[in-house]
N, C-alpha and C positions, 0 to 999 in steps of 0.2 A: 558515519559521523562525519560533520561539516569539514574538518582539516585534520589529515593524517600525514605525517612524515615518516616514511619506513625506510629505515638504515641507509639514511642519507649521508653519503661522502662527498668532500670537496677538499680540492687542495689547489693551491696557488704556485706554480713551480715547485720547489721542495717542501714548502710549508704546508702541512697538512692543519686545516680548519675544522672541517666537520669529519668525524669518524665514526659514522654509525649512529646517527640521532633517530630515536623513535620518539614520536611524541603525537598525542591525539588532543585535538581543542574542541570541545562541545559547543554546542549551538547557544549563542546569546550571551557566552561567557566574556569576561573581562579578564583576558589571560595575558600574564606578564612574562618575559624572558629576559633572565639577568644572567649575570657573570661578569667576569673582569674584561677589560677593553682587550680586543683581538681574539676573544674567543668564538667569534662566529655568530653572534646575536643576529646582527642586520644581515649577514650573510645568508643565514637561514631563511629570514621571512622575504629576502629578494627572490629567492626560488618560487615561491607562491604566485608572483606576477611575471615570471619569465625573464627578469632582469639578470638572474643567473641561472645557468645549467649545472644541476648535480652531476659528478662523475659516475656515480650510481645511487641505487636506490628509487623509490617511488613516492609522488607525492598525489594526495587525492584531495579534491575539492568538492563537497557533496556527492561523493561516491565515484566522481569522474577523475580518471588518471590525467594530470596534467603535467607532470614533469617531461614528457616528450613531445609535448605540442610544437607546431611551428609558431612562427612569430606571427604569422596573421591569423592563427588559430588562438592565439592569447588575447587577442583584441576582446573577445567575449568575456573572458577571464576577467579582465580589469575593469569591465563595466561592472562586475558584481564583487570585485575585490580590491577596493582603492587603498591607495598608499599615501599616507602624509608624512612626508621626509623632515628631517631635522630642520632644514632651512624652509621655510614657508613658500618658496618657488611662486610668489606671485608676480604679475606684470606690473612693474613699478610705474608704466605709463598709463593704467588704467586704474580707474576707482576700484575700490571694493567691491561694489555691486556689479560692475562689468566684469570682474575677475571671475564671481562667481556665475554669472550668466553665460560667459563665453562656452564651457563645454554644454550648456542647454541647447545652443545654437548649433553648435558643431556636431554634437552627437545625436541629440533628440529632435532636430530639425525646427525648433521654435522661433517663432517670429522674434523681433528685437524687443517689442513691447511685452511679448508674454514670458521672454525670458527674464526679463527685469522683474516682472510680477513674481515669479518663481523664485528669484536671486534672492529678492527682499524676505520670502518665508524662510530660506534657508538662512539668512542672515538672523533672522529673528530666533531659529533653533538655537543658534549658538549665542545669543543675547549681543549681536554687533550690529543691530539693526540702525542703530544711530550713527554708525560710522560708514554707511554704504557709500557716500560720496566722497569720502575721504580717499587719499592716496595711501597706498600701502607704506610709503617713508613717512607719513606723518605719524604712524601708529607705533606703539611699542612692540615688542617681539611676541609677546604674550596674545595681544590683540591680531596681529597678522597671521598667529598661528591657528587662531579660532576662525579667521576668515578662509585658511586653508581647509580646515576642517568642513566648513559651509561649502567650499566648492566641491571637496570629496563627496559631500552628501547629495549633489544633484544627480548624479547615476543611480540614486536609490540602492547604494551597495548592501549586500548581506553582510560584509566584512569589510573593516577597515584595519589597516597595518599603520601603526604609529612608531616610527625609529626615532626614539630620544626626545621625546614630545616636549620635555621641560627643561632640557639643556639650555643653558644661558639665560633662563627666565628667572626674573626675581622671585621671591617665595609666593607673593600674593598673586601674582600672573601664573605662576605653576600651578596652583591649588584651583585657579580658575579653569586652567586647561584640564587639570584632573576631573573636576566636576563635569565639564564637557563629556569627556570620555565615557564617564560612569552613566551619564544621561542617556548617551547612545544606548548603551546596553538595556537600561532599564526602562526606557520610555519608546525607544523605536526598534528594541530587540536586536540591534545590530552586534554581531560578534567582534570583539575588538581585541587586536593581538597588539600588545605593547612592548617593545625594547627599550629597557630602563635601566639606569643605574641610581634613581630617585628613591631613596628608601622610604620618603614619605608618600610618595605616591603607590609605592609597591606595598606597603602596609596598610593604607587607607582604602584603596579603590580595588585592588586586585580580588579576583573571586579564587583563582590558582595561580601558581609560581612555577615555573621550570628553570632550574638553575644548568647552564651549561658550563663543563669543565674538562678541559683535555678533550674537546672535539664530541662530547656525548653530554646527556642528560644525566647531572650528577645528582639531582634531586627534585622531586616533584610532589607538590602539595599546597595545602592552603597557607595563608599568611600565617594563622597561630601554629600550624605544624613546623613552619619556618622558624618561627621566634622561639619555639620549644625545644627544637633539635640540637644535640649535642655536637653534630657533625662538625668537625675542626674546619673544613673549607667553607661550609655555609657560614658559620661563625666569624670566621676570618672576614668575609664578605661584608656582614652585616654590622660588623665593629668597625670596618675600616682598616684592617690590619694588614700589613704586607704579609704575603705568603712566605711561611717558613721562619726562622729565628732571625732577629734584628741584628744587624751589624753594627758596630759602635765605630 
């Protein structure tokens, strides 16, 4: 299977964040990981690209065990498994097309001219070609996020990890980012793993959803299965209720 987490444990000091996560993500899925703040969603996906190391357990990417790789060995993993962070992390002193072209020159050895041609094509894929000469500061959060997605695509990744991609975006921009993520799966056959609290995103573009609770996968299923479940923890999350009885 493309992505497998097997009995993943992670603690920070005395705080147990992941307590035996088992999860399999299929090829080409738009897969959402949800749960309350601090439950370990972002922590989990950062293990895939070596930003964090599990205390125990195994992680497989295309049947290759990656959880025990060295930093140098993770370079190849990061070429095929890109990550789009909550903040777009673009270089403010460079235009959008230059931001997208940079990894093409650095990692693929393209000439300046060739990298700009390819960067333009990537911006077209996320419907941002008209803003290639703009500086990131001149764009809204949603536009910057789409440029970051274009940059992530330059390495032709098979997997893209999104950490809260619609946080802080207005509803229109958020839905445009949703559309981009869905298109990656449907048109480019990229496996997208999305950490999110955005219920509209979750129930509009997800193929499957995993909910983390108390350090493990509490429920795994389709959006319809999540809507129909009578599980109290899931319903509290969906309805935005505080856990347990409300205090007056």
